[in-house]
N, C-alpha and C positions, 0 to 999 in steps of 0.2 A: 179521483186516484183514492182508493180507500189506504185508508192509514196505516201504514205498516204495524204500528203499536197496538191498534185493535185488532189488527189481524193477529198476530201473532199471539196476544192475550187471548182472545178467542177460540185458537187452534188449542194452544198451552190449556186451557182451561178443559175444553173437553179431554182431552189425553188424560191430563189428571184425575177425574171424574170415574173415566173408565177405568183407569188404573186403581183406583181406591176402592170398587166395586167389586173388583176381583180379591183384592187384597182383604176384604171384611171376610167374604168365606174362606180364604187358606189361609190367614196370617196366622202363627205360631209362634206367640213372643211374649213373653211375661213384661209387663212395663209396670207392676208394683213396686214403687221404691220403698224402702225403710230407710223414716226418718230415725230413729230412736230405736234403743234395745227393745221396748214393751213391742215392737213390732214383730219381733221374732216369734212371740209366742201367740199370733193369730193362730183360731181354731180353724184346721184343714183337717177333712176326714180320708181323703184320695188325694195323693198326688197329681194323679194323671188327670183324674178329674177335673182336678183344681187350676192346673197348666189351662184347659180347655176353655173352662169358665173364665180365665183372666182373659185369655185373646177377645172373647165377648162384650166383658167389659170394659177391656180397654177401647176397642175400637169404638163403642159406644159413648165412651169418654172423651173420644181422643181430642175432639173440638175443645174440652175443657182443660185442658193440661195450662199447665200455667207457661206464660211466652217468656223469651226471654227479648230483652228490652229491645234487640234488634228486629226481632220479629214485630213486635207491638208498634217499631216505629215504619218500619214496610209497610204493614197493613194500614196505617195511619195514613203517609200518604201518596200511597198507590191511587186512590180516587182522586187526588187533587190533578196528580199526574194524566190521570187520564180527561180529568175535566179542561185541563192546561192542551193538551193536544186536539181535542176535540174545540175549544176556541180557536185555538191558532190555524186547524183548519178551515173553519169558517170563515177566518180572517180573508181568504183570499176572494171572498165575495162582496164582504164588508170592511174596512180597516178598524173597526170600531171592536169586531172580535180581536182580530190581533192585537189590539192593546190590552184586551181585558185580560187575554192573555198571560201576560207578562207577570202581574203580582201572583198568579194562580201557578205558572211557573216556578218560579223564585220558591215561594215557598215549597211547593215539592221537591225542591232540587237543594235544599238545606242540608239535609244527609248526605249527599253525594257531595257538598263542599265539606262536611265534616268527616268523611271516610277519605278523600282525598287527603287531607291537611295531615289525619294519621297516618298515610299510607307514607307521605311525603317526610313528617317530622318524627314521627315516629319507629316506622319500619324502614324508612329510607331505600324506599319501592317507589317506581313506577308502575302502577298497577291500572285498570281500565275505569277504577274512579278517576283518576288524575285526569284520563282522557275525557271521561265525560265530562267535569268539572271542566277544563277549557272551552270544550265544545260548546255546552251552555254560556259560557260567559262570553264567546266568540258570537254566539248566536244573538244575543241580547244589544252588544254592541253595533252590529251591523245591522240590526232590526229582521234578523231574519229568526220568527219567534218559532217557526215550526221544528227549526233544527233545536231550540233548547228546547220544546215540549216532549218532541219523540227522545231525544239523550234519555229525558227523566223516564219517560214512559217505558223504556226500552231495560233500563237500568233496574227497575223497579220488577219487571216481568221476570227479568233474570235470575233473581233473586230471590222470589218468591218459587224459581222452579228450581232452584239449586237446593235451597232449605228441603225440599219434597225428596231428592236423592240424598241426602246428608243423613250418616249412622247418627241418631240421636243419644248415644251412650251417656251421657254425663247426667243424663234426666235419671236414668234408672240407674239402681246399685242392685248387688246379686241377692238374692234370697236363698241363700242354701236350709235354711230351714222349712221349706214349705212342704214337708211333710212331717215335722214335730206336733209331737201331742200337744194339747195346751194344759193335761192335766199329768198327775203322775200317781205313783202309788207310795206312799210316804211308811216305810216299815217304823211304828215309833212303840215304845211298848210292848213287843210283839202282836201287835195289832194294825193291818193296812189300812191306812188313811188318804183317800184322794184330796189331793192337794193341785192349786195351779202351778205351771212350772216353775214360772218368775219367782216364787217363794220358796224355791229350790235353794239350799245353803252348801257349802262346804262338809266335808265329813256325815252329812245326811244320808240313811239309806234308803235306797229303795228296790222294788221288785220289777221284774219285766218278762212278761209272758212270751210264749210262741205266737208268731205273727207281730208279734209288737217293734215297735222303733225304738232304740236305744236314745232317750233324749240326752243326754250326758257325758262328758269323759270319766272314769270312772276305774276300779278296780272290782271284780268279783271275790266277796268273801264268802259265797254259800252258791252250790247249787253247780251245774251245767247246760250251757248252750251249746248250739251250732249257730255259728254267727254268718249272715251274707256280707261283704265288707266291701263288694266288688264296687258301689257305687265310689267309694270314699279311697280305695286303695289301689284298685282295678283288679286286685285278685280273682281267678276265677272259680277256683274251690271256696267254697264254705268253711270257715275254719272252727274248729272245735273250741272251746273256752272252757278253763275250769279254774278252783278257787286259785285267787293271785295271779291271774291275769288281767290285762288291762281289752276294757274295751272303750271303743268311741262312740261318740254322738252320731246320729243320720246312718247307724247301720242295722241290722234287722235281724230278730232271733227268728230260726226257722223251726229250733226244736228245744225244748225245754224252758227250764225257768230259772232265773238266775237272779241274787242279789247283789246289790251293786251298792259300793260306797263311793261318795259323790266327790268326785276333785275339780273338776271346770264343768261349767255351767254356760249357757245362753252364749256371747261373744269372746268368751275364752276357749271354748273347745275347738277342737284341732279341724274341723268343719267350719266354723267361724271365721279361722285364722286362713284358711283358704280365702273365704269371701273375702276377708281385708286383703290380702294382697293382689287380689284381682282387683278390686276397687283403688289401689295404689298404683297397679302396674301402669306405666306409660303409655296415653292414649296413642298408641300407633295409627290409627285411623285420622286423628286428629291434624297429623301433620299432612297429610295428603289434601290434593287437590284434582277436581277433577281434569281430564284433558281439555276439556271446553277451557275452564278458568285457564291452565296455563298457555295455552295457545292464543287465548285473549289477553291474558298479559305480557308474553311475547312480542305482541304487535305495538304495543303501548310508544318504546321509544322509537321503531322505524316509523309511525303515524307522526309523531311530533317533529320529528327531523326533517320529513319530509313535507309537511305542512310550513314549517319554517322555510325550507327552500321555494315553496310557492308561494309567501308571503314576500319573500325579498326579491323575487324573480316576473310572478303574475299581480301581487296585490292579494288585498286582504280577502276578496271574494273567492277567488281560487283557494285559498287558504282554507276559509271555512267549507268550501266543496270537499277539501281533501280530508278536511276531519269526518265531515260526514260519510266520506268513502269508507270509513273503519269498518270493515264488515263484520271484525271479532266480535262485534253485539252480538252478530247474529248465532256466531259460534257459543257463547253462553246461555243463548235459548236453545237451538235446536238441539245440543249434545245433550241436557237433563230431559229433554221431550224425549229423545230416542233413548235413553235411557231407562225412562218412565215403562216406553212401550216396550221393551225387553223385560224388564221387570214384571209386568203384564201378560208377557207371554211364557214365561216363567213361571209364571203362579198358574196359567192353563195345563202346565206340566208337572204339577207338584212340586215346583221347586218354591219353596219362599226365600227370597232373597232379601235380606232386614239392611244390608249397605249396599248399595248402587255400584261403589266402587269396586266390589270383588269383580265385577264383569271385567272390568279394566286390568286388574290385577291378575286376574287369573292366565290371562295370556302370557307373563311373564314367570311362571309357576315351573318349578325344573323337578322340584321334591316334593313328592306327596306321602305322608307320615301318616299309619293308619295305628290307632291306637288297636289293642287286640281284644281285649274284654268288651262285650255288648257292642262291639263295632264290626270288628268281623266275625266274631260267635254272638249267638244267639243268646238270649237269657237263658233259656230252658234248655239242658244238657238234653243227651238222648242215652239210651242202653247201650254199654259195651259188651264186654263179658259177663258171664255168669259161670260162678265159680261154686261147683256144690260141692256138698258134703253128704258121705254115706249113700242111702239108695234111693234119694229125693231126684227126679229128673230136673232141670233147668226150667220146665216149660212150671211144672206145680209149683216150684218155689218162687217163679215171678207171679203167678197167680194169688197165693198168699200175700205177697209182698202188694201187690196191687188193690186186694180186699180190704188190706191195714190202712191202704194211705189214699182210698177211692174219697174219703172226705174233706182230704186236704187239699188245698190251695196253692201249695207253693212249688218252684220249678222243679225240684225232683220226685217231690210226687206226681206231676203232671207227665213228667216223664217215663216214671214205672209205668201207670196208666196207660199212657201213649203205647207202650210198648208192647203191654198186656191184650190191648187191643187190635194192634196192629199182626198178632200173632194167634188173635181170634180167640182168646183164653178166654175160660169161664169167670167172672168175677164175683165173688160171692156178696150178699147183701148185707149189710153189718148193724145189726140194732142199737141205736145211739149207745144203750144201756152196755153193751158190751165191748165200748171203748175204754182204755185207762190210760191219759195222758202225762207223760209227764217228762223224761228227757229221752223217750224213744215211744212208741206205741205200742200198746199192748192190746188185744182182739181175743174174742173168742169166735174161732168159725168150726162148726159142728159140735166136734167132744176135744178140739186140741186147740191150744194156747198157743198164739202166732205174736212175737217180740218183732220188731223192726226198728234200727237204729243201728247206733255208732258203736263200734268194740268197745268204746267203754261202758257204752250202755251196756250192752251184752254181758261185760266183766263184773258192773253192778247187778246184775239179775244170777248171778254165779254160774254163767252159762260159759261154758271150757271152750275155747279157742285154737285150735289144731295149729301145727306151727305151719303147715302148707297154706293156709291161709291168711297167717299174717306174714307171710314172705308173697304172698297174692297181692295183699293190699299195698304192703311198700311197694312195690313194681307200680302197682296201679298210680299211688301218690308220687311217684319218681317222675312219671309220664305224667302228672300236673292233673290226674282223674282223682274224683270223690269216688266214696265207697260207700255200702249201704249194708248191715249183716241182719239175715233174717234167721229166728231162731222158731222150732218147730217143737212146743212140750219145753222139756229141757235140755234138747240138744240143737247144736246148731245147725242150720239148714244149708247155709252157703251166704256168699257174697254176690251183691250185683255191684256191678262195676259202670261210674258216670260219666260221660266223656261231653266234652265242650262240643256243642253243634257248630260247624261253621257255616253263615250263612251261603243257602246254594249259589247266589249270582256272585257271590267274593271272587271266586279264582278267573271267571270271564270279567269283571270288571279290572283286575290288576293285567290281566292279559291283556286289555285295550288300552289303558294305561302306559303300557310300558309298549305298546307300539307306537307310543305316540314319543317316545323317545325318553318319559319320565323317571326318573329314579325314584323307587318304592322300597319305606322303611316302615317294619313293625315295632309299635315300641310297647312296653306292658308294662305291669307291677306284678305280673306274674314270674316265676321262673323260668330259669333257661331254657331247661331242654322243652318244656311243653311250647314255649314260645319258638324254638327253633325249630321246632316239627311242624307249627302250624307253619311258619316263613318256609318252610320246605315243600309243603302240602299245597301252598298257593303260589309256589315260584317266585320268591321273595328271599333278593340277595343280603339284604341288610336288615337284621332285627337288635333293637334293644333291650333287654329282659331285667326284672329285678329292679324296677326304677319308680321311685318314689314321685308321688303329685308335682311336687317342688319342681324335681329333676328332669321330669318330661318337658318344664319351660325352658329350665337350660340346654339341653338337649336339643332344641327347637335354635334357640340363641345359637350354640354351636355349629348350627349347621349353616344358619345365617351369617355367624360370622367367617363361614369359610366362601361367603359370594352366593349361597344357595338361595333360592328364592320358595317359600315352604307353605304347602297349604296340608294342611292339619283337619285330620278328621276323628272326632271322639264324642263320647255320649257323656261320661261321668262327672260330678263333682270332682272328683280327682282329675279330669280333663281341662277343666275352665282354664287355667293359669296358661295351658300351652294352647288352647285355643286364642286365648288373647293376644299371644304373642308370636301369633303366625301372622305370614301377609297374608293369605285367605283361611279361615277355618269355616268347616262344614259339621253339622249334627244333623242326626234322625229324630224325626218326629215318637216324643213318646220316651227320649232323654231323659236326666235330671235335669230340673228346672235350672241351674247353674250352668248347664252346657250351653241349651236352648236360648237362654238369653245371651249367653257370650258369644256363640257361633255368628258369623254373617250369613250365612246360608243353612235352609233347614229344608230335610227333604221328606217331604210330606207325607209319603208313601211307605215310611218306615225300611226301607230298601238302599240299597247300595246302588241298585241298577239306573238313579239319574244322575250321576256323576257323569257318565259320558254326554248324557246330553247336557249339564251344566257345561261341560268344556266346548260341546258345538256352539253353545249359543254363545258363548263369550267370544269365539271367533267370530260369529257372525256381527256380533256387534262390534267388536273390531273393525271389521268390513266396513259396515255401517258409519261409523266415524268416518275413515274415510274418505268415503265419497262425501259424508257431510263438509268435512273438512274444503274439500275440492269445488264444494257449490259454492263455499264462501271467499274464498281467496281468489278462485277464476275472475270472476266478475267485480272484484276489490282490484285486482290489479289493471284488468283493463279500464275501471274508473278513474284511478291514478294516472294511468298513461293518457287517458283522454284528457283530463287536466292540462298538463305538460304539452302536448303536441296534438289536441283538437279543439282546446279550449272548451271542455264540459262544462254544463252550468250546473246549477244546484240540482235544478229537475232530472237533469241526465245521472247526477248521482243518487237519486233518491229512485229513480228507477231501475237501475242498475240495484240499488238496496231490496227494493221488490221483488226484483226478481231471483235475488240470492236467498233469501228470506223464505220466500215460497217454495224453491228447489229444495232450500235446506228443509222445510218444515215437513214437505213432501218427505225427502228421505227419511226423514225420522218416525214418520208414521206408518213406512213400509211395512214395518213387524204386523202390526193389527193387520195388513191387509194381505202376507202371506202366510202368517206363522199359524198355523193350528198344529194344537197338542199331537205328539202320537197316544195311539191307543193302546194301553196293553191288554194283552192276551184273557184276561178274566173278563175286561170291559167290554170286547169281541164277541165273546163269548156270551155276555149279558145281552147284548145288544141282538144277536140271532135266536135268542129263547124269544126275547120281546117281539120278534118278528113272526116267529110262528105263533105265537099266542094273539 
């Protein structure tokens, strides 16, 4: 008979290898730890490219990451357990091999006795290690060396597989400064000097240009700029900052040029404080066990009691047989194998599950909370109303604005250019020498001077703003929209309204979640009116507006205090604390590093469509686990009953053990046999095109 430990180890290893191969292709996780303040100032050129590069480097070096003492101990003793099992099996043919297995198995079992001592003395709990220790001792005393070797082998097989399914969050701190520049421009004696960011001090003056990330917290002392703060505060609309306004690290200057008096740098900034809160947050996940572990631990006392009864009524031999019938060890192995294979299946469907326990927890979720900006809405806005002034028509005004913005890469420029292209407007080519960048854009088109920028930019350029335009701008801002003004020569041509773009799939996704009976919330740092409007458009009954980053986490805790189990979906630095507090957390690929580090699940297609697939996958996983439990407990009950009423021998117990393990592993492997990823419409079209070729 093939030893069950070797069978389990082989099948488990194959499953793990398959899973890891898929994860290498899909995994989207930043595992670079920050060990000191100096590491905050590492040079990165692009946030998105940085994240992708770190996935690759992380996967390449994963085997070299520092291992915990428990991991080292497991890796060291596991080969001895296998050797002991092999010798004990060979003992069936020659007693010499059985005797040789004794010292090998005892050495391999030392950590098991250590773990049993810890659980009983320190934790005052009877867990599976206690049962293993008793089974090993009983096997040695009664001469059943195979039982001893089998218990040690199964113990280490389970330990290695369980390790694969855990979210190792303590090894990785969150790098909220992944987009920070390594140098800054210091203004000294009216001269701009480039210095390392780490050498910057409070009260220094720095200059930040359009397109650059603000590296410090401070106050503007000169200039004006349009600042994108949504990654930090959650506000959708860029904020126009002038002299005496505060600015924060990790926000982006979209337009303008500002001089900042430094107040806080490095770990003192608001962005870094969010990281500190994140790192100090109590690890909700670490208090959890997988369902397999829980069920296995629950069987310890009943098994010990039954074994004691067998000892008193039937003798030592039957007592050892009952201990060998503790098929909960099979649960501890088949559960993680099943989980690993469902993670594999998820990766095929572009769902990266970093913490396998989220598959178990998702089935208990009754409340889903969406962050608004960047999650339900896209980064790039879209053109709304065009309010013209004078004789110019809307298309002409838009074409002028698109020509001026044509070389710009920020979301506002892209929205204007896209709107012009959709209307099939002619966009004039502008020579580089005709550009003038400042607090807005000046370009020359033919014999006309075109200015594009904010209302303050127009006022600085002495462009008169009619009262009707001011009222139109105020109405737009009240709705949470941003505005861009366009002047032709010395007269105002009109105003372009830019509205947040709702993800096209958002309404359908929310509708499907509501059909599941889930309660849906929208939470946002944005103002009341735009948040309420979005909730109405998407059919969401609950919303929370004007919510600060630290308050998002409090709102999650309040919902949990009401007895709700919460899934939070967010994408920004400002969402990271709430992501960590939630029972299940989801982010999108391309989100901030802090969000993707913290979230348990990442949707790799940068779309919300896969949320429905994730819920379906979790339901299938739950069914699979129930079947797995049945394949374990039914043979166990038969075996124990057989010991008392049919005088089952150790051979009978091991036979049922093998049947249970094979059935459990077969059930755990079913996802790989029957699960195929759903093809998206673009993939289907691509395959059709390939077929035609």
